[in-house]
DODO-627386 format. One line per 8 residues: their letters; for each residue x, y, z of N, C-alpha, C, O. Coordinates in nm, 4 decimals. Layout:
<recs>
A) X Y Z X Y Z X Y Z X Y Z  ...;
</recs>
This chain:
<recs>
MDHELHIT) -21.8451 -18.6102 -4.2701 -21.8417 -18.5111 -4.3644 -21.9748 -18.4694 -4.4109 -22.0581 -18.5579 -4.4308  -22.0088 -18.3347 -4.4328 -22.1321 -18.2952 -4.4798 -22.1346 -18.2953 -4.6297 -22.2349 -18.3339 -4.6899  -22.0295 -18.2542 -4.6903 -22.0230 -18.2560 -4.8410 -21.8989 -18.3278 -4.8807 -21.7982 -18.3263 -4.8099  -21.9060 -18.3864 -4.9866 -21.7962 -18.4706 -5.0587 -21.7533 -18.3873 -5.1808 -21.8364 -18.3323 -5.2531  -21.6245 -18.3802 -5.2005 -21.5660 -18.3115 -5.3142 -21.4695 -18.4075 -5.3761 -21.3744 -18.4491 -5.3100  -21.4909 -18.4477 -5.5097 -21.4014 -18.5491 -5.5753 -21.2940 -18.4791 -5.6302 -21.3170 -18.3807 -5.7005  -21.1668 -18.5200 -5.6057 -21.0456 -18.4584 -5.6607 -20.9536 -18.5643 -5.7117 -20.9639 -18.6803 -5.6719  -20.8610 -18.5259 -5.8019 -20.7486 -18.6217 -5.8331 -20.6241 -18.5763 -5.7610 -20.5944 -18.4570 -5.7654;
LKLPADLR) -20.5510 -18.6600 -5.6968 -20.4519 -18.6244 -5.6086 -20.3232 -18.6889 -5.6583 -20.3292 -18.8112 -5.6713  -20.2173 -18.6343 -5.6861 -20.0842 -18.7045 -5.7201 -20.0034 -18.6984 -5.6024 -19.9770 -18.5948 -5.5413  -19.9633 -18.8199 -5.5716 -19.8826 -18.8421 -5.4501 -19.7457 -18.9015 -5.4864 -19.7367 -18.9759 -5.5840  -19.6388 -18.8711 -5.4110 -19.5233 -18.9404 -5.4395 -19.5337 -19.0918 -5.4012 -19.6063 -19.1274 -5.3084  -19.4617 -19.1773 -5.4725 -19.4798 -19.3250 -5.4376 -19.4622 -19.3511 -5.3024 -19.5442 -19.4260 -5.2495  -19.3628 -19.3000 -5.2286 -19.3288 -19.3343 -5.0923 -19.4397 -19.2869 -5.0117 -19.4748 -19.3603 -4.9193  -19.5052 -19.1704 -5.0310 -19.6244 -19.1267 -4.9447 -19.7291 -19.2155 -4.9632 -19.7883 -19.2569 -4.8636  -19.7650 -19.2553 -5.0849 -19.8685 -19.3551 -5.1090 -19.8486 -19.4796 -5.0369 -19.9390 -19.5320 -4.9719;
TWLVAQGR) -19.7305 -19.5282 -5.0475 -19.6940 -19.6599 -4.9646 -19.7217 -19.6462 -4.8277 -19.7729 -19.7407 -4.7677  -19.6916 -19.5288 -4.7634 -19.7010 -19.5064 -4.6177 -19.8455 -19.4956 -4.5833 -19.8870 -19.5511 -4.4816  -19.9301 -19.4233 -4.6663 -20.0751 -19.4130 -4.6493 -20.1434 -19.5399 -4.6423 -20.2262 -19.5654 -4.5549  -20.1014 -19.6382 -4.7551 -20.1606 -19.7664 -4.7613 -20.1194 -19.8494 -4.6341 -20.2026 -19.9218 -4.5794  -20.0065 -19.8399 -4.5934 -19.9580 -19.9222 -4.4636 -20.0335 -19.8691 -4.3436 -20.0745 -19.9485 -4.2588  -20.0536 -19.7410 -4.3322 -20.1191 -19.6833 -4.2210 -20.2638 -19.7331 -4.2165 -20.3153 -19.7731 -4.1121  -20.3312 -19.7285 -4.3422 -20.4616 -19.7748 -4.3541 -20.4833 -19.9187 -4.3254 -20.5887 -19.9567 -4.2742  -20.3871 -20.0001 -4.3566 -20.3991 -20.1456 -4.3169 -20.3899 -20.1598 -4.1682 -20.4539 -20.2514 -4.1166;
NTSRLLNP) -20.3207 -20.0833 -4.0958 -20.3153 -20.0887 -3.9700 -20.4489 -20.0694 -3.8919 -20.4659 -20.1192 -3.7806  -20.5391 -19.9972 -3.9541 -20.6636 -19.9732 -3.9018 -20.7856 -20.0255 -3.9922 -20.9023 -19.9912 -3.9735  -20.7470 -20.1040 -4.0822 -20.8487 -20.1676 -4.1843 -20.9181 -20.0581 -4.2681 -21.0386 -20.0650 -4.2923  -20.8413 -19.9581 -4.3115 -20.9029 -19.8556 -4.3990 -20.8299 -19.8789 -4.5259 -20.7160 -19.9255 -4.5286  -20.9065 -19.8415 -4.6437 -20.8497 -19.8483 -4.7724 -20.7790 -19.7057 -4.7911 -20.7912 -19.6222 -4.7015  -20.7097 -19.6788 -4.8995 -20.6439 -19.5708 -4.9293 -20.7286 -19.4455 -4.9181 -20.6947 -19.3505 -4.8476  -20.8439 -19.4485 -4.9926 -20.9366 -19.3203 -4.9990 -20.9801 -19.2753 -4.8608 -20.9738 -19.1553 -4.8341  -21.0237 -19.3629 -4.7707 -21.0655 -19.3137 -4.6448 -20.9390 -19.2791 -4.5545 -20.9533 -19.2011 -4.4603;
EIPHVFEV) -20.8384 -19.3255 -4.5771 -20.7126 -19.3034 -4.5064 -20.6715 -19.1562 -4.5281 -20.6332 -19.0931 -4.4296  -20.6761 -19.0974 -4.6466 -20.6339 -18.9661 -4.6881 -20.7100 -18.8684 -4.5981 -20.6455 -18.7880 -4.5309  -20.8409 -18.8708 -4.5931 -20.9086 -18.7678 -4.5150 -20.8786 -18.7926 -4.3638 -20.8631 -18.6964 -4.2886  -20.8715 -18.9057 -4.3243 -20.8441 -18.9342 -4.1837 -20.7110 -18.8714 -4.1423 -20.7016 -18.8059 -4.0385  -20.6115 -18.8917 -4.2223 -20.4833 -18.8304 -4.1850 -20.4961 -18.6756 -4.1859 -20.4352 -18.6145 -4.0981  -20.5677 -18.6080 -4.2747 -20.5937 -18.4773 -4.2641 -20.6764 -18.4292 -4.1359 -20.6464 -18.3266 -4.0749  -20.7836 -18.5126 -4.1001 -20.8581 -18.4790 -3.9796 -20.7775 -18.4961 -3.8543 -20.7994 -18.4242 -3.7568  -20.6823 -18.5917 -3.8534 -20.5965 -18.6100 -3.7338 -20.5028 -18.4775 -3.7252 -20.4843 -18.4145 -3.6210;
GRGDVPED) -20.4510 -18.4481 -3.8415 -20.3562 -18.3296 -3.8375 -20.4282 -18.2029 -3.7964 -20.3650 -18.1169 -3.7351  -20.5527 -18.1860 -3.8252 -20.6295 -18.0715 -3.7816 -20.6789 -18.0816 -3.6420 -20.7216 -17.9819 -3.5838  -20.6745 -18.1988 -3.5862 -20.7061 -18.2206 -3.4505 -20.8633 -18.2540 -3.4290 -20.9240 -18.2542 -3.3219  -20.9146 -18.2829 -3.5609 -21.0733 -18.3148 -3.5543 -21.0999 -18.4484 -3.4889 -21.2060 -18.4665 -3.4290  -21.0041 -18.5463 -3.4984 -21.0319 -18.6687 -3.4372 -20.9045 -18.7211 -3.3714 -20.7965 -18.6751 -3.4085  -20.9100 -18.8142 -3.2763 -20.7793 -18.8695 -3.2142 -20.7048 -18.9529 -3.3042 -20.7671 -19.0259 -3.3813  -20.5847 -18.9516 -3.3042 -20.4905 -19.0263 -3.3907 -20.5268 -19.1697 -3.3988 -20.5179 -19.2280 -3.5069  -20.5667 -19.2298 -3.2931 -20.6016 -19.3873 -3.2895 -20.7540 -19.4001 -3.3259 -20.8000 -19.5143 -3.3221;
DESP) -20.8287 -19.3086 -3.3568 -20.9725 -19.3307 -3.3876 -20.9746 -19.4065 -3.5196 -20.9179 -19.3651 -3.6207  -21.0470 -19.5262 -3.5121 -21.0545 -19.6119 -3.6307 -21.1740 -19.5848 -3.7214 -21.1942 -19.6625 -3.8148  -21.2550 -19.4805 -3.7014 -21.3641 -19.4602 -3.7891 -21.3130 -19.3759 -3.9128 -21.2372 -19.2802 -3.8970  -21.3568 -19.4150 -4.0317 -21.2998 -19.3460 -4.1533 -21.3544 -19.2061 -4.1713 -21.3172 -19.1372 -4.2663;
</recs>
């Protein structure tokens, strides 16, 4: 990422639980997992890419 923007994000509890579980599968914490999910959704990185 070239620029970082700090935001507050309200998530439903079940979505947060899912994101935490997904991050554990690839040794990512919640904060790096959220942008990774967005990047995968946009097609910027392969789904199984382990880089945060």
